[in-house]
Steps between C-alpha positions, in 0.01 A plus 500: 500500500790590735719249317485709183680783676782295660748572213427874528551507877815293460636745245414798725670330793813424295518857373466647849750256635754581233451875539540488881803263469676737255423806720634326808813383310566850374468639849736247658755450218506841340746770611384753754710813512263785600632851495354845543494555130325170425228556757408848375177545301552503126330759274604467136872516568476820709516564868150531642379852562229583752283286712356160390174591670386776268129509411394425147239706323154350484518535118769229499251253646219616265719441195601158639131408545421613145788286375362199692150558359628498139729214571205297618315608185769345288487182715122479422533586132780254418296181542210664322715585202660156500160323491310750284513270195312227689240757615434595143473135392244433774290803395568703822751736343277809497389453859857450622611815310216695658599388855867582445405837343296583811793397727741717297255792496463492881883507532520784243245708697704444818819609318330813363367582849849461643654725229228763557562498876876542442608159621773483243612864530821520705561874459294600810 
């Protein structure tokens, strides 16, 4: 069984070896002329203003979590949509649609709850 994975492990080892070799070569061969301007933080072509340790609003993290939830929803729905035709042919189409509808309904209830609680309202 282990013999089936030897080509995969060999390819991973070669990819890691090449990546590390190229990084080391760039570090040793490439020019290194640091200056004060080059070592400054870069913010969209402008000089940085204020501290880099400012606190973000909790709403930023809530919106990020909502994005992740709906991103995961798409990841779950894509294979379902790709194989829906085979579900219909096997006679399980209605059951699969019911399960996915329940999944989508639960996510919709969560989104409506978040909107009602003001999770997407940034004017406060």
